[in-house]
C-alpha positions, 0 to 999 in steps of 0.5 A: 252911267257917267262918261268914265264908268263908260271907258271903263266898261269898253275898256274891259270889254275888250281886255275880255274879247282878247282874254276869249281869244287867249282861251280858244288858244289854249284849247285842247280841241282846236289843236286835235282838230288841227292833227285830225285834218291833217291826218284826213289830208294824209290818208286820203293822198295815200288812197289817191297813190293807191289807187290812181298812183298820183295825188289828185289834190292837195295833202292839205286841202281838210286842214285849209277848209276846216278854217275856211269854211267854218267861220264867216258862219261862226260869226253870223252865230256870234253875232247873234249870240253876243247880240240877243245875249244867249247866255250859256253855263260853263259847265256846258262848253266844258261837257261840249268840249270834251265830247268832242275831244273825245270824238275827235280822238277816236275818229268818230266824224260822224259823231260830231254832227252838233245836234248829237253833241250838243243834246250829249253835253246837255244831258250830262248836265241834267244827269249831274244835276239829277244825281248831285254829281261833281267832277274836277280836274285840275283848276276845272269843275265840271256841275250839274245845271237846272237847265229848266232855269233858262240853259236849255232855250239857249242851248237849244238855239245854238244848237240849231244855228249849229245844225244850220250851218252844219246843213250849209257845209255839207251842201257847199262839200259837193261844189268840191273835187272829193277824191274817187275811191274803187271797190270790187263788186258783188259781181266780181266787178269794179266800180267807183265809189266816193268818200267825203270826210270833213271836220270844220271848226266854227270859232263861235263867241260865248256870253257865259256867268262871269265878273268883267260885263256888268248888265247894265242895258236894257234887256241884256242880256235876253237869259241872264241865267241868274246872275247879273254880270259876264264874261266872253268865251270864244269856244271851238264848235267842232262840225264832223260830216262823214259819207260813203257814195255810190248809188249817187254822184256827191254833186247829186245827192249831198245836196240832198243830205244839205237840205236835209240837215237843213231842214231839220237846224230850221225845226230845232231853233223854232223848238229852241224859240218855243222853248222860251214860254215852255222850257220842256220843249227844249228836251223834247226839240233835241231829244226829237232832234237827235232821233230825225239826224240818226234817222237822216244818215241811216235812209242816206247810208241805205241808198248806197248799199246796192248794187248800182254804181254811178261810177263803172268801166261802160262799153259805151266809152270812157267813164270819167271817175275824176277831173283834175283840178285846174286842167284842160280838162276841168276848163273843158266843163267836163265832169265826173260820171260822164262819158268820152266816147271819141277823142280826135275821131278816135272811139275809146274806153281806156286811159291807154287808148285816150293817151294814143289818142290824144297823142294824133294832135298834141297841140288840141284835142276835140271830143265827142262827149256824153254827158250824165243826161246821156245827151251828146255834146262836142267839146275842144281845147288847146293842149299845151306843153306843161298840161297833164299828159291824159289832160287831167282826166281819171276814167274808170276801168280795170285797176289792180288794187 
């Protein structure tokens, strides 16, 4: 390769990257994902005000987390995709875009697991190829692809990587403050439930057949799909997760779900690598992956169909339903599910009693807490005039709904 040709190639790559970013900004999935995140925040704040007469978490949190959590993982997958040369058919991305758009539009958040969306996109390409279907709209044409020519390998590998990221994101969700809600039990009492709804966007660079970048490097891309010129696409991979928790606290159950999904992603990735030797393995891997992901969801859903609640009013003391961020309670290390037995030496069971006990010493509070392991500990903190008058605690107690 001459120096002039090398400079021209680098220039073309830079232009293609800028063009890919422009295409990303024109993708309707980006904007409907933003709208969904805003709606999730609005509905959450509305629920918080209904149950606890105040906002617990900032209303724009879902939107901020949507992009902040996903981009580091997207960068890693992009480096793998571009470095190895995992070429995917444009029709796969178009199908994935349509499925993601529909899932967001219908608010089917749990359908937005990558194993579901990418397997459905692969199934659509297979069906269009088998039955010779073609769909055209405006300047876009969607047609079938023979996935056995190599596309099933790259699709399965990328699916495995995205499912691994899904598991990691679910595990990280456990570290966030999750809004509590209140529901009536079958015994006519009230208990605390926790619902988390998340939509993450991963801006990932993909390689597709094109006319900009020639296949001039040895062994790159690894999967050419029969082409010798390629292009870059920055595509928004959407990952959705929604869960209602009753029996276990989010900090306990979400890491379990995350580990299960993470393990599934590793198995899919292994299946994708194995499909390099026998492409049929890719089909089997995606089908089995979908089945296992469904079983994971069913297993943890059945666990929460119970009359046993992790957090409910108790005669032992005041049960913490949630701790407000940046509050004295958070600085004291108080956690949801713990039981406050005494405040400034006085036994409490309700928020009113908590407030009255705090007034006994307006500048300092001393708490006796029964933790999640039923062990008693003492904690204390200085109270300032601008601190929340209940030191940032939301308690599990009967309320009018």
